TORPA-4810 file (N, C-alpha, C, O; in nm, 3 decimals):
<nodes>
NODE_1_22.048_-5.828_-4.844_21.982_-5.711_-4.933_21.780_-5.745_-4.964_21.733_-5.637_-4.997_X
NODE_2_21.703_-5.821_-4.961_21.638_-5.857_-4.902_21.613_-5.780_-4.758_21.560_-5.670_-4.741_X
NODE_3_21.646_-5.834_-4.699_21.647_-5.860_-4.564_21.621_-5.607_-4.524_21.553_-5.537_-4.450_X
NODE_4_21.719_-5.588_-4.625_21.722_-5.382_-4.609_21.628_-5.355_-4.679_21.551_-5.290_-4.608_X
NODE_5_21.579_-5.370_-4.800_21.426_-5.361_-4.916_21.340_-5.378_-4.821_21.280_-5.273_-4.795_X
NODE_6_21.286_-5.538_-4.712_21.173_-5.531_-4.648_21.201_-5.422_-4.505_21.093_-5.383_-4.460_X
NODE_7_21.287_-5.384_-4.450_21.318_-5.320_-4.334_21.280_-5.170_-4.386_21.194_-5.118_-4.316_X
NODE_8_21.324_-5.093_-4.491_21.280_-4.977_-4.654_21.172_-4.981_-4.630_21.140_-4.911_-4.534_X
NODE_9_21.069_-5.054_-4.692_20.941_-5.065_-4.730_20.890_-5.061_-4.529_20.891_-4.955_-4.466_X
NODE_10_20.860_-5.168_-4.480_20.837_-5.100_-4.331_20.807_-4.925_-4.299_20.714_-4.846_-4.288_X
NODE_11_20.971_-4.932_-4.295_20.959_-4.755_-4.269_20.843_-4.712_-4.349_20.724_-4.715_-4.318_X
NODE_12_20.895_-4.674_-4.452_20.799_-4.601_-4.531_20.602_-4.644_-4.518_20.514_-4.601_-4.594_X
NODE_13_20.587_-4.715_-4.427_20.489_-4.746_-4.404_20.438_-4.733_-4.290_20.324_-4.699_-4.257_X
NODE_14_20.541_-4.764_-4.220_20.492_-4.706_-4.108_20.479_-4.511_-4.052_20.380_-4.461_-3.999_X
NODE_15_20.587_-4.450_-4.081_20.633_-4.336_-4.128_20.491_-4.330_-4.249_20.488_-4.233_-4.173_X
NODE_16_20.401_-4.333_-4.330_20.288_-4.288_-4.402_20.135_-4.313_-4.307_20.040_-4.236_-4.312_X
NODE_17_20.141_-4.412_-4.241_20.034_-4.471_-4.172_20.070_-4.273_-4.055_20.000_-4.173_-4.069_X
NODE_18_20.169_-4.283_-3.977_20.219_-4.136_-3.913_20.138_-4.033_-3.936_20.052_-3.969_-3.876_X
NODE_19_20.188_-4.033_-4.038_20.131_-3.907_-4.167_20.006_-3.902_-4.174_19.979_-3.785_-4.201_X
NODE_20_19.885_-3.978_-4.163_19.770_-4.018_-4.232_19.740_-3.949_-4.068_19.675_-3.845_-4.060_X
NODE_21_19.779_-3.998_-3.976_19.703_-4.051_-3.874_19.744_-3.870_-3.752_19.679_-3.848_-3.650_X
NODE_22_19.853_-3.778_-3.800_19.854_-3.635_-3.808_19.737_-3.523_-3.875_19.694_-3.419_-3.826_X
NODE_23_19.694_-3.616_-4.059_19.662_-3.519_-4.088_19.448_-3.510_-4.075_19.356_-3.431_-4.098_X
NODE_24_19.472_-3.663_-4.021_19.301_-3.675_-3.945_19.352_-3.574_-3.854_19.328_-3.457_-3.881_X
NODE_25_19.399_-3.594_-3.778_19.415_-3.462_-3.664_19.328_-3.350_-3.676_19.219_-3.316_-3.629_X
NODE_26_19.455_-3.285_-3.790_19.349_-3.121_-3.797_19.495_-3.056_-3.747_19.597_-3.125_-3.743_X
NODE_27_19.493_-2.939_-3.716_19.580_-2.842_-3.669_19.501_-2.819_-3.553_19.380_-2.843_-3.556_X
NODE_28_19.574_-2.760_-3.418_19.531_-2.706_-3.308_19.484_-2.614_-3.334_19.502_-2.539_-3.431_X
NODE_29_19.394_-2.605_-3.220_19.281_-2.440_-3.164_19.421_-2.331_-3.184_19.415_-2.230_-3.255_X
NODE_30_19.461_-2.344_-3.159_19.610_-2.213_-3.175_19.604_-2.214_-3.306_19.523_-2.133_-3.350_X
NODE_31_19.643_-2.258_-3.363_19.614_-2.228_-3.478_19.569_-2.227_-3.608_19.599_-2.210_-3.727_X
NODE_32_19.506_-2.246_-3.551_19.333_-2.228_-3.652_19.319_-2.039_-3.615_19.313_-1.945_-3.694_X
NODE_33_19.319_-2.041_-3.465_19.306_-1.916_-3.458_19.362_-1.817_-3.525_19.309_-1.709_-3.551_X
NODE_34_19.525_-1.869_-3.570_19.611_-1.768_-3.642_19.582_-1.749_-3.741_19.558_-1.634_-3.777_X
NODE_35_19.571_-1.891_-3.854_19.506_-1.867_-3.956_19.419_-1.824_-3.974_19.414_-1.781_-4.089_X
NODE_36_19.292_-1.797_-3.893_19.162_-1.682_-3.949_19.269_-1.505_-3.862_19.273_-1.400_-3.927_X
NODE_37_19.308_-1.511_-3.784_19.338_-1.396_-3.693_19.424_-1.338_-3.877_19.399_-1.223_-3.915_X
NODE_38_19.507_-1.422_-3.958_19.549_-1.340_-4.060_19.527_-1.297_-4.214_19.584_-1.234_-4.304_X
NODE_39_19.379_-1.388_-4.180_19.317_-1.369_-4.319_19.229_-1.231_-4.321_19.174_-1.173_-4.415_X
NODE_40_19.241_-1.194_-4.149_19.164_-1.140_-4.100_18.995_-1.157_-4.149_18.945_-1.260_-4.196_X
NODE_41_18.922_-1.021_-4.124_18.792_-1.000_-4.166_18.708_-0.971_-4.257_18.781_-0.957_-4.355_X
NODE_42_18.589_-0.951_-4.293_18.561_-0.933_-4.393_18.518_-0.968_-4.555_18.565_-1.062_-4.619_X
NODE_43_18.445_-0.898_-4.592_18.425_-0.953_-4.738_18.538_-0.981_-4.842_18.480_-1.001_-4.948_X
NODE_44_18.620_-0.987_-4.854_18.799_-1.001_-4.891_18.827_-1.127_-4.823_18.892_-1.216_-4.877_X
NODE_45_18.777_-1.136_-4.705_18.836_-1.315_-4.591_18.776_-1.356_-4.640_18.695_-1.388_-4.553_X
NODE_46_18.712_-1.415_-4.792_18.663_-1.599_-4.842_18.725_-1.666_-4.794_18.842_-1.631_-4.776_X
NODE_47_18.694_-1.760_-4.760_18.740_-1.889_-4.663_18.643_-2.047_-4.665_18.520_-2.053_-4.661_X
NODE_48_18.711_-2.132_-4.670_18.632_-2.307_-4.699_18.711_-2.350_-4.529_18.820_-2.389_-4.486_X
NODE_49_18.596_-2.320_-4.487_18.623_-2.441_-4.352_18.564_-2.567_-4.338_18.445_-2.589_-4.359_X
NODE_50_18.693_-2.697_-4.284_18.611_-2.777_-4.257_18.650_-2.835_-4.135_18.767_-2.862_-4.105_X
NODE_51_18.547_-2.854_-4.062_18.516_-2.873_-3.933_18.557_-3.106_-3.907_18.586_-3.201_-3.980_X
NODE_52_18.539_-3.090_-3.819_18.562_-3.187_-3.746_18.485_-3.270_-3.771_18.535_-3.371_-3.820_X
NODE_53_18.362_-3.270_-3.755_18.261_-3.405_-3.794_18.220_-3.415_-3.952_18.121_-3.463_-4.008_X
NODE_54_18.363_-3.333_-4.009_18.300_-3.413_-4.178_18.254_-3.296_-4.255_18.301_-3.274_-4.367_X
NODE_55_18.160_-3.215_-4.199_18.083_-3.081_-4.291_18.163_-2.945_-4.347_18.219_-2.877_-4.261_X
NODE_56_18.170_-2.914_-4.446_18.212_-2.793_-4.462_18.126_-2.691_-4.424_18.010_-2.712_-4.389_X
NODE_57_18.210_-2.509_-4.431_18.126_-2.438_-4.528_18.250_-2.275_-4.492_18.340_-2.230_-4.420_X
NODE_58_18.148_-2.244_-4.624_18.218_-2.152_-4.645_18.160_-2.011_-4.712_18.046_-2.001_-4.757_X
NODE_59_18.231_-1.933_-4.712_18.195_-1.823_-4.647_18.293_-1.687_-4.613_18.406_-1.735_-4.614_X
NODE_60_18.306_-1.553_-4.586_18.358_-1.461_-4.531_18.352_-1.517_-4.390_18.279_-1.595_-4.328_X
NODE_61_18.515_-1.406_-4.351_18.473_-1.414_-4.170_18.397_-1.267_-4.160_18.411_-1.162_-4.223_X
NODE_62_18.320_-1.303_-4.062_18.278_-1.145_-4.051_18.342_-1.143_-3.868_18.461_-1.113_-3.861_X
NODE_63_18.311_-1.155_-3.808_18.393_-1.146_-3.675_18.514_-1.250_-3.687_18.538_-1.312_-3.790_X
NODE_64_18.588_-1.260_-3.566_18.667_-1.329_-3.458_18.671_-1.299_-3.320_18.659_-1.182_-3.283_X
NODE_65_18.684_-1.379_-3.250_18.631_-1.308_-3.098_18.775_-1.411_-3.076_18.853_-1.453_-3.162_X
NODE_66_18.774_-1.437_-2.908_18.884_-1.469_-2.871_18.877_-1.649_-2.875_18.964_-1.709_-2.936_X
NODE_67_18.771_-1.722_-2.808_18.739_-1.878_-2.878_18.700_-1.920_-3.006_18.733_-2.022_-3.067_X
NODE_68_18.588_-1.781_-3.060_18.514_-1.834_-3.193_18.554_-1.743_-3.315_18.636_-1.651_-3.313_X
NODE_69_18.506_-1.772_-3.383_18.469_-1.717_-3.543_18.327_-1.683_-3.565_18.241_-1.709_-3.481_X
NODE_70_18.305_-1.628_-3.670_18.187_-1.557_-3.738_18.249_-1.632_-3.881_18.369_-1.653_-3.896_X
NODE_71_18.113_-1.681_-4.011_18.130_-1.704_-4.139_17.987_-1.654_-4.152_17.872_-1.670_-4.111_X
NODE_72_18.045_-1.601_-4.212_17.938_-1.543_-4.330_17.895_-1.556_-4.475_17.932_-1.495_-4.575_X
NODE_73_17.779_-1.685_-4.452_17.791_-1.740_-4.613_17.646_-1.665_-4.637_17.600_-1.558_-4.597_X
NODE_74_17.569_-1.831_-4.769_17.493_-1.788_-4.844_17.370_-1.746_-4.752_17.342_-1.809_-4.650_X
NODE_75_17.300_-1.639_-4.794_17.230_-1.639_-4.780_17.173_-1.597_-4.674_17.058_-1.613_-4.633_X
NODE_76_17.332_-1.496_-4.599_17.333_-1.349_-4.565_17.301_-1.479_-4.404_17.241_-1.423_-4.312_X
NODE_77_17.319_-1.547_-4.392_17.333_-1.641_-4.252_17.495_-1.715_-4.199_17.586_-1.780_-4.250_X
NODE_78_17.462_-1.659_-4.073_17.597_-1.628_-4.000_17.601_-1.749_-3.920_17.501_-1.800_-3.870_X
NODE_79_17.751_-1.807_-3.907_17.776_-1.921_-3.844_17.902_-1.887_-3.766_17.999_-1.827_-3.812_X
NODE_80_17.887_-1.936_-3.639_17.951_-1.891_-3.551_18.008_-1.993_-3.541_17.928_-2.058_-3.608_X
NODE_81_18.071_-2.055_-3.517_18.260_-2.185_-3.523_18.366_-2.175_-3.364_18.398_-2.061_-3.329_X
NODE_82_18.400_-2.258_-3.302_18.484_-2.296_-3.199_18.603_-2.298_-3.291_18.575_-2.348_-3.400_X
NODE_83_18.755_-2.250_-3.275_18.869_-2.293_-3.315_18.917_-2.475_-3.320_18.981_-2.544_-3.399_X
NODE_84_18.835_-2.501_-3.174_18.836_-2.652_-3.199_18.823_-2.760_-3.200_18.874_-2.866_-3.162_X
NODE_85_18.640_-2.667_-3.313_18.590_-2.757_-3.369_18.580_-2.798_-3.521_18.503_-2.868_-3.586_X
NODE_86_18.714_-2.707_-3.555_18.767_-2.687_-3.718_18.874_-2.722_-3.747_18.969_-2.688_-3.676_X
NODE_87_18.893_-2.800_-3.861_18.975_-2.886_-3.878_19.109_-2.847_-3.968_19.227_-2.882_-3.975_X
NODE_88_19.028_-2.763_-4.027_19.143_-2.653_-4.177_19.065_-2.566_-4.193_18.943_-2.577_-4.200_X
NODE_89_19.160_-2.427_-4.202_19.080_-2.289_-4.290_19.144_-2.196_-4.406_19.210_-2.092_-4.410_X
NODE_90_19.101_-2.268_-4.478_19.228_-2.253_-4.668_19.138_-2.147_-4.693_19.019_-2.129_-4.664_X
NODE_91_19.256_-2.055_-4.777_19.114_-1.953_-4.885_19.017_-2.014_-4.996_19.071_-2.095_-5.071_X
NODE_92_18.926_-1.995_-5.012_18.798_-1.989_-5.078_18.885_-2.020_-5.253_18.990_-1.965_-5.287_X
NODE_93_18.795_-2.135_-5.349_18.896_-2.130_-5.474_18.955_-2.237_-5.499_18.936_-2.345_-5.443_X
NODE_94_19.022_-2.214_-5.575_19.139_-2.410_-5.607_19.256_-2.239_-5.529_19.251_-2.119_-5.502_X
NODE_95_19.354_-2.381_-5.534_19.445_-2.315_-5.509_19.567_-2.343_-5.638_19.554_-2.431_-5.723_X
NODE_96_19.680_-2.252_-5.633_19.753_-2.176_-5.723_19.833_-2.340_-5.778_19.871_-2.345_-5.895_X
NODE_97_19.853_-2.470_-5.687_19.877_-2.554_-5.781_19.795_-2.604_-5.865_19.829_-2.661_-5.969_X
NODE_98_19.708_-2.591_-5.836_19.593_-2.673_-5.914_19.540_-2.571_-6.056_19.521_-2.603_-6.173_X
NODE_99_19.527_-2.435_-5.984_19.582_-2.379_-6.155_19.676_-2.325_-6.287_19.667_-2.271_-6.397_X
NODE_100_19.753_-2.369_-6.206_19.957_-2.472_-6.261_19.934_-2.575_-6.359_20.014_-2.572_-6.453_X
NODE_101_19.864_-2.648_-6.363_19.846_-2.787_-6.366_19.730_-2.803_-6.400_19.695_-2.921_-6.390_X
NODE_102_19.639_-2.720_-6.445_19.570_-2.687_-6.514_19.584_-2.626_-6.655_19.542_-2.651_-6.768_X
NODE_103_19.655_-2.541_-6.600_19.711_-2.433_-6.739_19.824_-2.500_-6.850_19.842_-2.488_-6.971_X
NODE_104_19.908_-2.600_-6.711_20.028_-2.661_-6.804_19.946_-2.759_-6.899_19.968_-2.766_-7.019_X
NODE_105_19.822_-2.854_-6.814_19.806_-2.946_-6.894_19.720_-2.898_-7.048_19.717_-2.979_-7.141_X
NODE_106_19.671_-2.795_-7.059_19.656_-2.737_-7.162_19.654_-2.688_-7.223_19.570_-2.651_-7.305_X
NODE_107_19.777_-2.663_-7.200_19.929_-2.624_-7.249_20.032_-2.744_-7.371_20.088_-2.735_-7.480_X
NODE_108_20.001_-2.866_-7.245_20.038_-2.971_-7.336_19.985_-3.028_-7.443_20.042_-3.087_-7.535_X
NODE_109_19.841_-3.000_-7.423_19.708_-3.043_-7.520_19.722_-2.976_-7.637_19.725_-3.032_-7.747_X
NODE_110_19.731_-2.852_-7.618_19.734_-2.770_-7.750_19.923_-2.809_-7.849_19.946_-2.820_-7.970_X
NODE_111_19.980_-2.816_-7.777_20.107_-2.848_-7.840_20.092_-3.025_-7.924_20.114_-3.062_-8.039_X
NODE_112_20.040_-3.104_-7.783_20.050_-3.271_-7.911_19.907_-3.251_-8.017_19.882_-3.315_-8.119_X
NODE_113_19.831_-3.146_-7.956_19.763_-3.129_-8.126_19.827_-3.066_-8.206_19.797_-3.118_-8.313_X
NODE_114_19.903_-2.978_-8.228_20.020_-2.945_-8.335_20.091_-3.041_-8.382_20.086_-3.081_-8.498_X
NODE_115_20.169_-3.088_-8.287_20.294_-3.218_-8.298_20.158_-3.281_-8.403_20.176_-3.258_-8.523_X
NODE_116_20.061_-3.337_-8.377_19.985_-3.437_-8.401_19.972_-3.383_-8.544_20.043_-3.417_-8.639_X
NODE_117_19.856_-3.282_-8.549_19.856_-3.217_-8.713_19.995_-3.209_-8.786_19.997_-3.267_-8.895_X
NODE_118_20.098_-3.157_-8.752_20.228_-3.131_-8.822_20.284_-3.313_-8.897_20.305_-3.335_-9.017_X
NODE_119_20.293_-3.384_-8.818_20.316_-3.512_-8.871_20.180_-3.618_-8.961_20.211_-3.721_-9.020_X
NODE_120_20.079_-3.582_-8.956_19.969_-3.572_-9.033_19.997_-3.520_-9.160_19.975_-3.596_-9.254_X
NODE_121_20.053_-3.377_-9.194_20.053_-3.339_-9.307_20.211_-3.360_-9.390_20.226_-3.310_-9.501_X
NODE_122_20.323_-3.439_-9.323_20.374_-3.471_-9.413_20.368_-3.564_-9.517_20.440_-3.584_-9.616_X
NODE_123_20.216_-3.642_-9.452_20.187_-3.701_-9.593_20.202_-3.873_-9.548_20.190_-3.905_-9.430_X
NODE_124_20.225_-3.959_-9.636_20.300_-4.072_-9.613_20.439_-4.048_-9.772_20.529_-4.131_-9.789_X
</nodes>
C-alpha cells in the first residue's frame, strides 16, 4: 500500500514538472500566428502579449505579416514583434473566469452579511 502511494506521488510530481516545463516553453510560432490572425487587426483587437524575455506589451494589433505583427500601444508607439519571440497572446483585461469569481465572491459576502444580521436580530 505504501509503495503504491509513493509511486502515485512520484508520478504526480514528474507530471507536474513536465507540465511546468511545457508552460514555460510557450506556444509555437505557428500557434501564436494563428492566435494573432484569429483576433484580427484594428482598435477592437486589443491584446496583452507576453514575450520570451519576460516583458509584456499591451495594445491593439495594427498589422499582421508573414513573420511579424505590430502592436499599437499607448502614446502612439508601434512595436513590431516576431512570432518566435512571443510566449502568449491573450485578450486584454480580465478573463471571464476572473469576472465570475469576483461576482461569486461578492455575492457570497452579501449572503454571509445578511445571514449574520438575521442571526444577530434573533437576540439572546
